[in-house]
PDB file of N, CA, C, O and CB in Angstrom:
ATOM      1  N   MET A   1     -17.374 -22.112   9.629  1.00  0.00           N
ATOM      2  CA  MET A   1     -16.735 -22.139  10.920  1.00  0.00           C
ATOM      3  C   MET A   1     -17.565 -21.304  11.890  1.00  0.00           C
ATOM      4  O   MET A   1     -17.976 -20.187  11.573  1.00  0.00           O
ATOM      5  CB  MET A   1     -15.281 -21.620  10.831  1.00  0.00           C
ATOM      6  N   GLN A   2     -17.798 -21.848  13.050  1.00  0.00           N
ATOM      7  CA  GLN A   2     -18.518 -21.106  14.082  1.00  0.00           C
ATOM      8  C   GLN A   2     -17.515 -20.722  15.163  1.00  0.00           C
ATOM      9  O   GLN A   2     -16.708 -21.540  15.605  1.00  0.00           O
ATOM     10  CB  GLN A   2     -19.705 -21.949  14.679  1.00  0.00           C
ATOM     11  N   ILE A   3     -17.583 -19.471  15.576  1.00  0.00           N
ATOM     12  CA  ILE A   3     -16.666 -18.973  16.591  1.00  0.00           C
ATOM     13  C   ILE A   3     -17.481 -18.410  17.740  1.00  0.00           C
ATOM     14  O   ILE A   3     -18.378 -17.592  17.537  1.00  0.00           O
ATOM     15  CB  ILE A   3     -15.704 -17.899  16.009  1.00  0.00           C
ATOM     16  N   ASP A   4     -17.161 -18.857  18.955  1.00  0.00           N
ATOM     17  CA  ASP A   4     -17.830 -18.325  20.141  1.00  0.00           C
ATOM     18  C   ASP A   4     -16.965 -17.218  20.720  1.00  0.00           C
ATOM     19  O   ASP A   4     -15.773 -17.406  20.963  1.00  0.00           O
ATOM     20  CB  ASP A   4     -18.091 -19.444  21.202  1.00  0.00           C
ATOM     21  N   ILE A   5     -17.584 -16.052  20.940  1.00  0.00           N
ATOM     22  CA  ILE A   5     -16.856 -14.920  21.517  1.00  0.00           C
ATOM     23  C   ILE A   5     -17.643 -14.363  22.700  1.00  0.00           C
ATOM     24  O   ILE A   5     -18.852 -14.565  22.813  1.00  0.00           O
ATOM     25  CB  ILE A   5     -16.611 -13.812  20.449  1.00  0.00           C
ATOM     26  N   ALA A   6     -16.947 -13.674  23.558  1.00  0.00           N
ATOM     27  CA  ALA A   6     -17.574 -13.063  24.726  1.00  0.00           C
ATOM     28  C   ALA A   6     -18.471 -11.905  24.280  1.00  0.00           C
ATOM     29  O   ALA A   6     -18.228 -11.303  23.235  1.00  0.00           O
ATOM     30  CB  ALA A   6     -16.498 -12.569  25.734  1.00  0.00           C
ATOM     31  N   PRO A   7     -19.502 -11.593  25.063  1.00  0.00           N
ATOM     32  CA  PRO A   7     -20.389 -10.480  24.711  1.00  0.00           C
ATOM     33  C   PRO A   7     -19.638  -9.156  24.519  1.00  0.00           C
ATOM     34  O   PRO A   7     -19.985  -8.379  23.630  1.00  0.00           O
ATOM     35  CB  PRO A   7     -21.447 -10.312  25.786  1.00  0.00           C
ATOM     36  N   GLU A   8     -18.628  -8.895  25.331  1.00  0.00           N
ATOM     37  CA  GLU A   8     -17.851  -7.659  25.194  1.00  0.00           C
ATOM     38  C   GLU A   8     -17.124  -7.622  23.847  1.00  0.00           C
ATOM     39  O   GLU A   8     -17.059  -6.575  23.204  1.00  0.00           O
ATOM     40  CB  GLU A   8     -16.837  -7.530  26.352  1.00  0.00           C
ATOM     41  N   THR A   9     -16.582  -8.753  23.428  1.00  0.00           N
ATOM     42  CA  THR A   9     -15.899  -8.832  22.137  1.00  0.00           C
ATOM     43  C   THR A   9     -16.890  -8.608  21.002  1.00  0.00           C
ATOM     44  O   THR A   9     -16.591  -7.911  20.033  1.00  0.00           O
ATOM     45  CB  THR A   9     -15.196 -10.195  21.974  1.00  0.00           C
ATOM     46  N   GLU A  10     -18.067  -9.203  21.131  1.00  0.00           N
ATOM     47  CA  GLU A  10     -19.097  -9.012  20.107  1.00  0.00           C
ATOM     48  C   GLU A  10     -19.486  -7.531  20.004  1.00  0.00           C
ATOM     49  O   GLU A  10     -19.689  -7.017  18.904  1.00  0.00           O
ATOM     50  CB  GLU A  10     -20.343  -9.875  20.426  1.00  0.00           C
ATOM     51  N   ARG A  11     -19.589  -6.854  21.142  1.00  0.00           N
ATOM     52  CA  ARG A  11     -19.917  -5.431  21.145  1.00  0.00           C
ATOM     53  C   ARG A  11     -18.837  -4.633  20.412  1.00  0.00           C
ATOM     54  O   ARG A  11     -19.147  -3.741  19.623  1.00  0.00           O
ATOM     55  CB  ARG A  11     -20.078  -4.915  22.590  1.00  0.00           C
ATOM     56  N   LEU A  12     -17.565  -4.960  20.677  1.00  0.00           N
ATOM     57  CA  LEU A  12     -16.455  -4.264  20.011  1.00  0.00           C
ATOM     58  C   LEU A  12     -16.488  -4.482  18.504  1.00  0.00           C
ATOM     59  O   LEU A  12     -16.271  -3.552  17.727  1.00  0.00           O
ATOM     60  CB  LEU A  12     -15.112  -4.738  20.575  1.00  0.00           C
ATOM     61  N   VAL A  13     -16.760  -5.710  18.102  1.00  0.00           N
ATOM     62  CA  VAL A  13     -16.831  -6.038  16.674  1.00  0.00           C
ATOM     63  C   VAL A  13     -17.968  -5.254  16.015  1.00  0.00           C
ATOM     64  O   VAL A  13     -17.785  -4.659  14.953  1.00  0.00           O
ATOM     65  CB  VAL A  13     -17.035  -7.568  16.470  1.00  0.00           C
ATOM     66  N   ARG A  14     -19.127  -5.258  16.646  1.00  0.00           N
ATOM     67  CA  ARG A  14     -20.272  -4.526  16.086  1.00  0.00           C
ATOM     68  C   ARG A  14     -19.973  -3.029  15.981  1.00  0.00           C
ATOM     69  O   ARG A  14     -20.351  -2.390  14.999  1.00  0.00           O
ATOM     70  CB  ARG A  14     -21.529  -4.751  16.951  1.00  0.00           C
ATOM     71  N   GLU A  15     -19.300  -2.470  16.982  1.00  0.00           N
ATOM     72  CA  GLU A  15     -18.946  -1.045  16.949  1.00  0.00           C
ATOM     73  C   GLU A  15     -18.013  -0.735  15.783  1.00  0.00           C
ATOM     74  O   GLU A  15     -18.195   0.265  15.088  1.00  0.00           O
ATOM     75  CB  GLU A  15     -18.288  -0.626  18.272  1.00  0.00           C
ATOM     76  N   GLU A  16     -17.009  -1.593  15.568  1.00  0.00           N
ATOM     77  CA  GLU A  16     -16.066  -1.360  14.474  1.00  0.00           C
ATOM     78  C   GLU A  16     -16.759  -1.427  13.118  1.00  0.00           C
ATOM     79  O   GLU A  16     -16.452  -0.637  12.226  1.00  0.00           O
ATOM     80  CB  GLU A  16     -14.927  -2.378  14.529  1.00  0.00           C
ATOM     81  N   ILE A  17     -17.679  -2.353  12.958  1.00  0.00           N
ATOM     82  CA  ILE A  17     -18.393  -2.488  11.685  1.00  0.00           C
ATOM     83  C   ILE A  17     -19.368  -1.324  11.497  1.00  0.00           C
ATOM     84  O   ILE A  17     -19.443  -0.750  10.411  1.00  0.00           O
ATOM     85  CB  ILE A  17     -19.149  -3.839  11.626  1.00  0.00           C
ATOM     86  N   SER A  18     -20.110  -0.973  12.543  1.00  0.00           N
ATOM     87  CA  SER A  18     -21.089   0.118  12.395  1.00  0.00           C
ATOM     88  C   SER A  18     -20.411   1.475  12.220  1.00  0.00           C
ATOM     89  O   SER A  18     -20.997   2.391  11.643  1.00  0.00           O
ATOM     90  CB  SER A  18     -22.016   0.161  13.609  1.00  0.00           C
ATOM     91  N   SER A  19     -19.177   1.607  12.716  1.00  0.00           N
ATOM     92  CA  SER A  19     -18.462   2.875  12.537  1.00  0.00           C
ATOM     93  C   SER A  19     -17.909   3.022  11.119  1.00  0.00           C
ATOM     94  O   SER A  19     -17.502   4.108  10.707  1.00  0.00           O
ATOM     95  CB  SER A  19     -17.321   2.982  13.550  1.00  0.00           C
ATOM     96  N   GLY A  20     -17.903   1.920  10.386  1.00  0.00           N
ATOM     97  CA  GLY A  20     -17.402   1.967   9.014  1.00  0.00           C
ATOM     98  C   GLY A  20     -15.932   1.620   8.883  1.00  0.00           C
ATOM     99  O   GLY A  20     -15.384   1.641   7.781  1.00  0.00           O
ATOM    100  N   HIS A  21     -15.282   1.299  10.004  1.00  0.00           N
ATOM    101  CA  HIS A  21     -13.867   0.917   9.914  1.00  0.00           C
ATOM    102  C   HIS A  21     -13.686  -0.393   9.152  1.00  0.00           C
ATOM    103  O   HIS A  21     -12.680  -0.590   8.471  1.00  0.00           O
ATOM    104  CB  HIS A  21     -13.261   0.790  11.315  1.00  0.00           C
ATOM    105  N   TYR A  22     -14.659  -1.279   9.270  1.00  0.00           N
ATOM    106  CA  TYR A  22     -14.632  -2.566   8.565  1.00  0.00           C
ATOM    107  C   TYR A  22     -16.015  -2.826   7.990  1.00  0.00           C
ATOM    108  O   TYR A  22     -17.021  -2.389   8.549  1.00  0.00           O
ATOM    109  CB  TYR A  22     -14.194  -3.734   9.517  1.00  0.00           C
ATOM    110  N   ARG A  23     -16.061  -3.549   6.855  1.00  0.00           N
ATOM    111  CA  ARG A  23     -17.336  -3.841   6.213  1.00  0.00           C
ATOM    112  C   ARG A  23     -17.966  -5.123   6.708  1.00  0.00           C
ATOM    113  O   ARG A  23     -19.175  -5.313   6.577  1.00  0.00           O
ATOM    114  CB  ARG A  23     -17.157  -3.917   4.735  1.00  0.00           C
ATOM    115  N   SER A  24     -17.143  -6.025   7.288  1.00  0.00           N
ATOM    116  CA  SER A  24     -17.680  -7.307   7.736  1.00  0.00           C
ATOM    117  C   SER A  24     -16.818  -7.871   8.862  1.00  0.00           C
ATOM    118  O   SER A  24     -15.703  -7.414   9.113  1.00  0.00           O
ATOM    119  CB  SER A  24     -17.757  -8.309   6.560  1.00  0.00           C
ATOM    120  N   VAL A  25     -17.372  -8.876   9.526  1.00  0.00           N
ATOM    121  CA  VAL A  25     -16.622  -9.573  10.574  1.00  0.00           C
ATOM    122  C   VAL A  25     -15.388 -10.224   9.964  1.00  0.00           C
ATOM    123  O   VAL A  25     -14.308 -10.195  10.554  1.00  0.00           O
ATOM    124  CB  VAL A  25     -17.507 -10.636  11.282  1.00  0.00           C
ATOM    125  N   ASP A  26     -15.550 -10.807   8.793  1.00  0.00           N
ATOM    126  CA  ASP A  26     -14.431 -11.454   8.112  1.00  0.00           C
ATOM    127  C   ASP A  26     -13.286 -10.470   7.872  1.00  0.00           C
ATOM    128  O   ASP A  26     -12.124 -10.793   8.117  1.00  0.00           O
ATOM    129  CB  ASP A  26     -14.895 -12.056   6.780  1.00  0.00           C
ATOM    130  N   GLU A  27     -13.618  -9.266   7.393  1.00  0.00           N
ATOM    131  CA  GLU A  27     -12.604  -8.250   7.121  1.00  0.00           C
ATOM    132  C   GLU A  27     -11.886  -7.826   8.412  1.00  0.00           C
ATOM    133  O   GLU A  27     -10.669  -7.641   8.423  1.00  0.00           O
ATOM    134  CB  GLU A  27     -13.249  -7.026   6.443  1.00  0.00           C
ATOM    135  N   LEU A  28     -12.648  -7.678   9.484  1.00  0.00           N
ATOM    136  CA  LEU A  28     -12.075  -7.277  10.768  1.00  0.00           C
ATOM    137  C   LEU A  28     -11.121  -8.356  11.297  1.00  0.00           C
ATOM    138  O   LEU A  28     -10.017  -8.044  11.744  1.00  0.00           O
ATOM    139  CB  LEU A  28     -13.196  -7.003  11.795  1.00  0.00           C
ATOM    140  N   ILE A  29     -11.543  -9.609  11.246  1.00  0.00           N
ATOM    141  CA  ILE A  29     -10.688 -10.701  11.727  1.00  0.00           C
ATOM    142  C   ILE A  29      -9.421 -10.802  10.882  1.00  0.00           C
ATOM    143  O   ILE A  29      -8.326 -10.976  11.418  1.00  0.00           O
ATOM    144  CB  ILE A  29     -11.452 -12.042  11.701  1.00  0.00           C
ATOM    145  N   LYS A  30      -9.568 -10.694   9.571  1.00  0.00           N
ATOM    146  CA  LYS A  30      -8.406 -10.747   8.684  1.00  0.00           C
ATOM    147  C   LYS A  30      -7.413  -9.635   9.005  1.00  0.00           C
ATOM    148  O   LYS A  30      -6.207  -9.875   9.059  1.00  0.00           O
ATOM    149  CB  LYS A  30      -8.848 -10.649   7.223  1.00  0.00           C
ATOM    150  N   ALA A  31      -7.914  -8.418   9.220  1.00  0.00           N
ATOM    151  CA  ALA A  31      -7.042  -7.294   9.557  1.00  0.00           C
ATOM    152  C   ALA A  31      -6.340  -7.532  10.890  1.00  0.00           C
ATOM    153  O   ALA A  31      -5.169  -7.189  11.048  1.00  0.00           O
ATOM    154  CB  ALA A  31      -7.847  -5.987   9.609  1.00  0.00           C
ATOM    155  N   GLY A  32      -7.051  -8.114  11.840  1.00  0.00           N
ATOM    156  CA  GLY A  32      -6.453  -8.406  13.140  1.00  0.00           C
ATOM    157  C   GLY A  32      -5.345  -9.442  13.051  1.00  0.00           C
ATOM    158  O   GLY A  32      -4.289  -9.283  13.664  1.00  0.00           O
ATOM    159  N   VAL A  33      -5.582 -10.497  12.292  1.00  0.00           N
ATOM    160  CA  VAL A  33      -4.565 -11.546  12.123  1.00  0.00           C
ATOM    161  C   VAL A  33      -3.343 -10.984  11.389  1.00  0.00           C
ATOM    162  O   VAL A  33      -2.208 -11.277  11.765  1.00  0.00           O
ATOM    163  CB  VAL A  33      -5.151 -12.760  11.344  1.00  0.00           C
ATOM    164  N   GLU A  34      -3.565 -10.187  10.356  1.00  0.00           N
ATOM    165  CA  GLU A  34      -2.449  -9.587   9.620  1.00  0.00           C
ATOM    166  C   GLU A  34      -1.638  -8.650  10.515  1.00  0.00           C
ATOM    167  O   GLU A  34      -0.410  -8.619  10.432  1.00  0.00           O
ATOM    168  CB  GLU A  34      -2.967  -8.823   8.392  1.00  0.00           C
ATOM    169  N   ALA A  35      -2.321  -7.888  11.368  1.00  0.00           N
ATOM    170  CA  ALA A  35      -1.623  -6.986  12.288  1.00  0.00           C
ATOM    171  C   ALA A  35      -0.772  -7.773  13.283  1.00  0.00           C
ATOM    172  O   ALA A  35       0.351  -7.374  13.592  1.00  0.00           O
ATOM    173  CB  ALA A  35      -2.632  -6.099  13.041  1.00  0.00           C
ATOM    174  N   LEU A  36      -1.298  -8.879  13.780  1.00  0.00           N
ATOM    175  CA  LEU A  36      -0.520  -9.716  14.693  1.00  0.00           C
ATOM    176  C   LEU A  36       0.701 -10.305  14.005  1.00  0.00           C
ATOM    177  O   LEU A  36       1.787 -10.345  14.583  1.00  0.00           O
ATOM    178  CB  LEU A  36      -1.388 -10.835  15.254  1.00  0.00           C
ATOM    179  N   ARG A  37       0.522 -10.762  12.771  1.00  0.00           N
ATOM    180  CA  ARG A  37       1.659 -11.312  12.027  1.00  0.00           C
ATOM    181  C   ARG A  37       2.728 -10.256  11.784  1.00  0.00           C
ATOM    182  O   ARG A  37       3.921 -10.524  11.929  1.00  0.00           O
ATOM    183  CB  ARG A  37       1.190 -11.893  10.694  1.00  0.00           C
ATOM    184  N   GLU A  38       2.297  -9.059  11.414  1.00  0.00           N
ATOM    185  CA  GLU A  38       3.239  -7.976  11.151  1.00  0.00           C
ATOM    186  C   GLU A  38       3.987  -7.583  12.420  1.00  0.00           C
ATOM    187  O   GLU A  38       5.190  -7.323  12.397  1.00  0.00           O
ATOM    188  CB  GLU A  38       2.508  -6.762  10.572  1.00  0.00           C
ATOM    189  N   LYS A  39       3.254  -7.546  13.519  1.00  0.00           N
ATOM    190  CA  LYS A  39       3.858  -7.157  14.793  1.00  0.00           C
ATOM    191  C   LYS A  39       4.903  -8.174  15.251  1.00  0.00           C
ATOM    192  O   LYS A  39       5.920  -7.799  15.834  1.00  0.00           O
ATOM    193  CB  LYS A  39       2.777  -7.000  15.863  1.00  0.00           C
ATOM    194  N   SER A  40       4.657  -9.448  14.992  1.00  0.00           N
ATOM    195  CA  SER A  40       5.574 -10.484  15.465  1.00  0.00           C
ATOM    196  C   SER A  40       6.658 -10.845  14.443  1.00  0.00           C
ATOM    197  O   SER A  40       7.570 -11.612  14.749  1.00  0.00           O
ATOM    198  CB  SER A  40       4.793 -11.721  15.826  1.00  0.00           C
ATOM    199  N   ALA A  41       6.555 -10.294  13.235  1.00  0.00           N
ATOM    200  CA  ALA A  41       7.552 -10.597  12.206  1.00  0.00           C
ATOM    201  C   ALA A  41       8.874  -9.904  12.538  1.00  0.00           C
ATOM    202  O   ALA A  41       8.882  -8.772  13.022  1.00  0.00           O
ATOM    203  CB  ALA A  41       7.046 -10.156  10.806  1.00  0.00           C
ATOM    204  N   PRO A  42       9.982 -10.582  12.278  1.00  0.00           N
ATOM    205  CA  PRO A  42      11.276  -9.935  12.532  1.00  0.00           C
ATOM    206  C   PRO A  42      11.450  -8.725  11.615  1.00  0.00           C
ATOM    207  O   PRO A  42      11.067  -8.757  10.446  1.00  0.00           O
ATOM    208  CB  PRO A  42      12.441 -10.939  12.324  1.00  0.00           C
ATOM    209  N   LYS A  43      12.029  -7.664  12.161  1.00  0.00           N
ATOM    210  CA  LYS A  43      12.243  -6.447  11.392  1.00  0.00           C
ATOM    211  C   LYS A  43      13.620  -6.461  10.748  1.00  0.00           C
ATOM    212  O   LYS A  43      14.577  -7.016  11.288  1.00  0.00           O
ATOM    213  CB  LYS A  43      12.082  -5.210  12.282  1.00  0.00           C
ATOM    214  N   SER A  44      13.694  -5.843   9.592  1.00  0.00           N
ATOM    215  CA  SER A  44      14.988  -5.664   8.965  1.00  0.00           C
ATOM    216  C   SER A  44      15.717  -4.545   9.703  1.00  0.00           C
ATOM    217  O   SER A  44      15.093  -3.784  10.442  1.00  0.00           O
ATOM    218  CB  SER A  44      14.843  -5.344   7.443  1.00  0.00           C
ATOM    219  N   LEU A  45      17.005  -4.439   9.513  1.00  0.00           N
ATOM    220  CA  LEU A  45      17.766  -3.373  10.149  1.00  0.00           C
ATOM    221  C   LEU A  45      17.284  -2.002   9.700  1.00  0.00           C
ATOM    222  O   LEU A  45      17.273  -1.056  10.488  1.00  0.00           O
ATOM    223  CB  LEU A  45      19.246  -3.528   9.844  1.00  0.00           C
ATOM    224  N   VAL A  46      16.887  -1.893   8.440  1.00  0.00           N
ATOM    225  CA  VAL A  46      16.388  -0.618   7.928  1.00  0.00           C
ATOM    226  C   VAL A  46      15.124  -0.225   8.677  1.00  0.00           C
ATOM    227  O   VAL A  46      14.996   0.919   9.114  1.00  0.00           O
ATOM    228  CB  VAL A  46      16.114  -0.700   6.407  1.00  0.00           C
ATOM    229  N   GLN A  47      14.177  -1.166   8.835  1.00  0.00           N
ATOM    230  CA  GLN A  47      12.951  -0.883   9.575  1.00  0.00           C
ATOM    231  C   GLN A  47      13.272  -0.520  11.021  1.00  0.00           C
ATOM    232  O   GLN A  47      12.688   0.411  11.575  1.00  0.00           O
ATOM    233  CB  GLN A  47      11.998  -2.090   9.526  1.00  0.00           C
ATOM    234  N   PHE A  48      14.197  -1.251  11.629  1.00  0.00           N
ATOM    235  CA  PHE A  48      14.553  -1.006  13.017  1.00  0.00           C
ATOM    236  C   PHE A  48      15.039   0.424  13.212  1.00  0.00           C
ATOM    237  O   PHE A  48      14.591   1.114  14.128  1.00  0.00           O
ATOM    238  CB  PHE A  48      15.621  -1.993  13.473  1.00  0.00           C
ATOM    239  N   PHE A  49      15.954   0.871  12.355  1.00  0.00           N
ATOM    240  CA  PHE A  49      16.508   2.202  12.533  1.00  0.00           C
ATOM    241  C   PHE A  49      15.547   3.305  12.110  1.00  0.00           C
ATOM    242  O   PHE A  49      15.618   4.412  12.645  1.00  0.00           O
ATOM    243  CB  PHE A  49      17.784   2.324  11.761  1.00  0.00           C
ATOM    244  N   ARG A  50      14.651   3.035  11.164  1.00  0.00           N
ATOM    245  CA  ARG A  50      13.641   4.035  10.785  1.00  0.00           C
ATOM    246  C   ARG A  50      12.665   4.279  11.927  1.00  0.00           C
ATOM    247  O   ARG A  50      12.191   5.399  12.116  1.00  0.00           O
ATOM    248  CB  ARG A  50      12.875   3.583   9.528  1.00  0.00           C
ATOM    249  N   GLU A  51      12.365   3.227  12.691  1.00  0.00           N
ATOM    250  CA  GLU A  51      11.398   3.334  13.777  1.00  0.00           C
ATOM    251  C   GLU A  51      12.063   3.646  15.113  1.00  0.00           C
ATOM    252  O   GLU A  51      11.386   3.735  16.137  1.00  0.00           O
ATOM    253  CB  GLU A  51      10.604   2.052  13.888  1.00  0.00           C
ATOM    254  N   SER A  52      13.355   3.809  15.109  1.00  0.00           N
ATOM    255  CA  SER A  52      14.094   4.067  16.338  1.00  0.00           C
ATOM    256  C   SER A  52      13.688   5.409  16.938  1.00  0.00           C
ATOM    257  O   SER A  52      13.468   6.375  16.208  1.00  0.00           O
ATOM    258  CB  SER A  52      15.605   4.038  16.073  1.00  0.00           C
ATOM    259  N   PRO A  53      13.587   5.470  18.273  1.00  0.00           N
ATOM    260  CA  PRO A  53      13.247   6.753  18.893  1.00  0.00           C
ATOM    261  C   PRO A  53      14.337   7.809  18.716  1.00  0.00           C
ATOM    262  O   PRO A  53      14.109   8.982  19.010  1.00  0.00           O
ATOM    263  CB  PRO A  53      12.977   6.553  20.366  1.00  0.00           C
ATOM    264  N   LEU A  54      15.513   7.411  18.242  1.00  0.00           N
ATOM    265  CA  LEU A  54      16.602   8.357  18.048  1.00  0.00           C
ATOM    266  C   LEU A  54      16.548   9.048  16.686  1.00  0.00           C
ATOM    267  O   LEU A  54      17.293  10.000  16.453  1.00  0.00           O
ATOM    268  CB  LEU A  54      17.921   7.649  18.205  1.00  0.00           C
ATOM    269  N   VAL A  55      15.683   8.590  15.789  1.00  0.00           N
ATOM    270  CA  VAL A  55      15.578   9.192  14.468  1.00  0.00           C
ATOM    271  C   VAL A  55      15.126  10.636  14.616  1.00  0.00           C
ATOM    272  O   VAL A  55      14.120  10.918  15.267  1.00  0.00           O
ATOM    273  CB  VAL A  55      14.600   8.395  13.568  1.00  0.00           C
ATOM    274  N   GLY A  56      15.869  11.542  14.011  1.00  0.00           N
ATOM    275  CA  GLY A  56      15.535  12.951  14.055  1.00  0.00           C
ATOM    276  C   GLY A  56      16.046  13.665  15.289  1.00  0.00           C
ATOM    277  O   GLY A  56      15.920  14.885  15.401  1.00  0.00           O
ATOM    278  N   LEU A  57      16.619  12.917  16.213  1.00  0.00           N
ATOM    279  CA  LEU A  57      17.152  13.519  17.419  1.00  0.00           C
ATOM    280  C   LEU A  57      18.524  14.099  17.107  1.00  0.00           C
ATOM    281  O   LEU A  57      19.406  13.388  16.625  1.00  0.00           O
ATOM    282  CB  LEU A  57      17.231  12.486  18.573  1.00  0.00           C
ATOM    283  N   GLU A  58      18.704  15.371  17.376  1.00  0.00           N
ATOM    284  CA  GLU A  58      19.975  16.026  17.099  1.00  0.00           C
ATOM    285  C   GLU A  58      20.927  15.793  18.271  1.00  0.00           C
ATOM    286  O   GLU A  58      20.784  16.397  19.334  1.00  0.00           O
ATOM    287  CB  GLU A  58      19.773  17.546  16.844  1.00  0.00           C
ATOM    288  N   LEU A  59      21.884  14.922  18.060  1.00  0.00           N
ATOM    289  CA  LEU A  59      22.864  14.621  19.093  1.00  0.00           C
ATOM    290  C   LEU A  59      24.158  15.358  18.783  1.00  0.00           C
ATOM    291  O   LEU A  59      24.577  15.397  17.626  1.00  0.00           O
ATOM    292  CB  LEU A  59      23.111  13.095  19.199  1.00  0.00           C
ATOM    293  N   PRO A  60      24.798  15.942  19.782  1.00  0.00           N
ATOM    294  CA  PRO A  60      26.087  16.592  19.543  1.00  0.00           C
ATOM    295  C   PRO A  60      27.119  15.512  19.226  1.00  0.00           C
ATOM    296  O   PRO A  60      27.422  14.664  20.064  1.00  0.00           O
ATOM    297  CB  PRO A  60      26.532  17.451  20.781  1.00  0.00           C
ATOM    298  N   PHE A  61      27.644  15.554  18.028  1.00  0.00           N
ATOM    299  CA  PHE A  61      28.561  14.507  17.602  1.00  0.00           C
ATOM    300  C   PHE A  61      29.657  15.133  16.759  1.00  0.00           C
ATOM    301  O   PHE A  61      29.389  15.821  15.774  1.00  0.00           O
ATOM    302  CB  PHE A  61      27.819  13.396  16.812  1.00  0.00           C
ATOM    303  N   GLU A  62      30.900  14.885  17.162  1.00  0.00           N
ATOM    304  CA  GLU A  62      32.037  15.320  16.357  1.00  0.00           C
ATOM    305  C   GLU A  62      32.896  14.108  16.070  1.00  0.00           C
ATOM    306  O   GLU A  62      33.154  13.278  16.942  1.00  0.00           O
ATOM    307  CB  GLU A  62      32.860  16.435  17.075  1.00  0.00           C
ATOM    308  N   ARG A  63      33.324  14.031  14.848  1.00  0.00           N
ATOM    309  CA  ARG A  63      34.194  12.930  14.465  1.00  0.00           C
ATOM    310  C   ARG A  63      35.587  13.177  15.047  1.00  0.00           C
ATOM    311  O   ARG A  63      36.093  14.299  15.033  1.00  0.00           O
ATOM    312  CB  ARG A  63      34.254  12.777  12.914  1.00  0.00           C
ATOM    313  N   ASP A  64      36.193  12.106  15.558  1.00  0.00           N
ATOM    314  CA  ASP A  64      37.547  12.195  16.106  1.00  0.00           C
ATOM    315  C   ASP A  64      38.513  12.505  14.968  1.00  0.00           C
ATOM    316  O   ASP A  64      38.555  11.785  13.971  1.00  0.00           O
ATOM    317  CB  ASP A  64      37.952  10.870  16.839  1.00  0.00           C
ATOM    318  N   LYS A  65      39.287  13.577  15.118  1.00  0.00           N
ATOM    319  CA  LYS A  65      40.217  14.001  14.060  1.00  0.00           C
ATOM    320  C   LYS A  65      41.444  13.092  13.971  1.00  0.00           C
ATOM    321  O   LYS A  65      42.106  13.048  12.933  1.00  0.00           O
ATOM    322  CB  LYS A  65      40.665  15.441  14.305  1.00  0.00           C
ATOM    323  N   ASP A  66      41.749  12.375  15.038  1.00  0.00           N
ATOM    324  CA  ASP A  66      42.924  11.494  15.074  1.00  0.00           C
ATOM    325  C   ASP A  66      42.630  10.225  14.272  1.00  0.00           C
ATOM    326  O   ASP A  66      41.769   9.430  14.649  1.00  0.00           O
ATOM    327  CB  ASP A  66      43.313  11.136  16.548  1.00  0.00           C
ATOM    328  N   THR A  67      43.341  10.046  13.181  1.00  0.00           N
ATOM    329  CA  THR A  67      43.124   8.870  12.353  1.00  0.00           C
ATOM    330  C   THR A  67      43.910   7.666  12.838  1.00  0.00           C
ATOM    331  O   THR A  67      43.712   6.552  12.355  1.00  0.00           O
ATOM    332  CB  THR A  67      43.489   9.172  10.929  1.00  0.00           C
ATOM    333  N   GLY A  68      44.811   7.892  13.801  1.00  0.00           N
ATOM    334  CA  GLY A  68      45.629   6.800  14.314  1.00  0.00           C
ATOM    335  C   GLY A  68      46.868   6.556  13.468  1.00  0.00           C
ATOM    336  O   GLY A  68      47.658   5.656  13.751  1.00  0.00           O
ATOM    337  N   ARG A  69      47.031   7.361  12.430  1.00  0.00           N
ATOM    338  CA  ARG A  69      48.201   7.192  11.549  1.00  0.00           C
ATOM    339  C   ARG A  69      49.268   8.204  11.921  1.00  0.00           C
ATOM    340  O   ARG A  69      48.967   9.331  12.313  1.00  0.00           O
ATOM    341  CB  ARG A  69      47.807   7.351  10.053  1.00  0.00           C
ATOM    342  N   ASN A  70      50.506   7.792  11.795  1.00  0.00           N
ATOM    343  CA  ASN A  70      51.640   8.679  12.063  1.00  0.00           C
ATOM    344  C   ASN A  70      51.904   9.478  10.792  1.00  0.00           C
ATOM    345  O   ASN A  70      52.385   8.923   9.804  1.00  0.00           O
ATOM    346  CB  ASN A  70      52.922   7.869  12.510  1.00  0.00           C
ATOM    347  N   THR A  71      51.600  10.765  10.804  1.00  0.00           N
ATOM    348  CA  THR A  71      51.765  11.608   9.605  1.00  0.00           C
ATOM    349  C   THR A  71      53.031  12.436   9.652  1.00  0.00           C
ATOM    350  O   THR A  71      53.250  13.257   8.761  1.00  0.00           O
ATOM    351  CB  THR A  71      50.572  12.528   9.442  1.00  0.00           C
ATOM    352  N   ALA A  72      53.894  12.247  10.681  1.00  0.00           N
ATOM    353  CA  ALA A  72      55.109  13.070  10.845  1.00  0.00           C
ATOM    354  C   ALA A  72      56.314  12.371  10.224  1.00  0.00           C
ATOM    355  O   ALA A  72      57.386  12.364  10.828  1.00  0.00           O
ATOM    356  CB  ALA A  72      55.379  13.360  12.347  1.00  0.00           C
ATOM    357  N   LEU A  73      56.175  11.798   9.064  1.00  0.00           N
ATOM    358  CA  LEU A  73      57.311  11.131   8.413  1.00  0.00           C
ATOM    359  C   LEU A  73      58.072  12.050   7.531  1.00  0.00           C
ATOM    360  O   LEU A  73      59.055  11.640   6.913  1.00  0.00           O
ATOM    361  CB  LEU A  73      56.854   9.960   7.615  1.00  0.00           C
TER     362      LEU A  73
END
C-alpha cells in the first residue's frame, strides 16, 4: 500500500521514529489507529466514573437522617 502524506506529516513521523517512540512507520500508524478506536469506543460506567473530574474531590455530604418512616408507633 502506498500512502501520500504532507511534508509536515512526514517530518512528524520521522521525528517520532528517530526519537525512539516508535520503531517503524507501521508501528506508529497502528498505535494511532488503536488510539482513535479507544477514544471513540463507548466507555463503561466504571471507566466513566474513574475518569470523572470529581474523583478524589472531597465534597461536604451528609446523609439525610429522615428515613421517611413513621417510628412513633
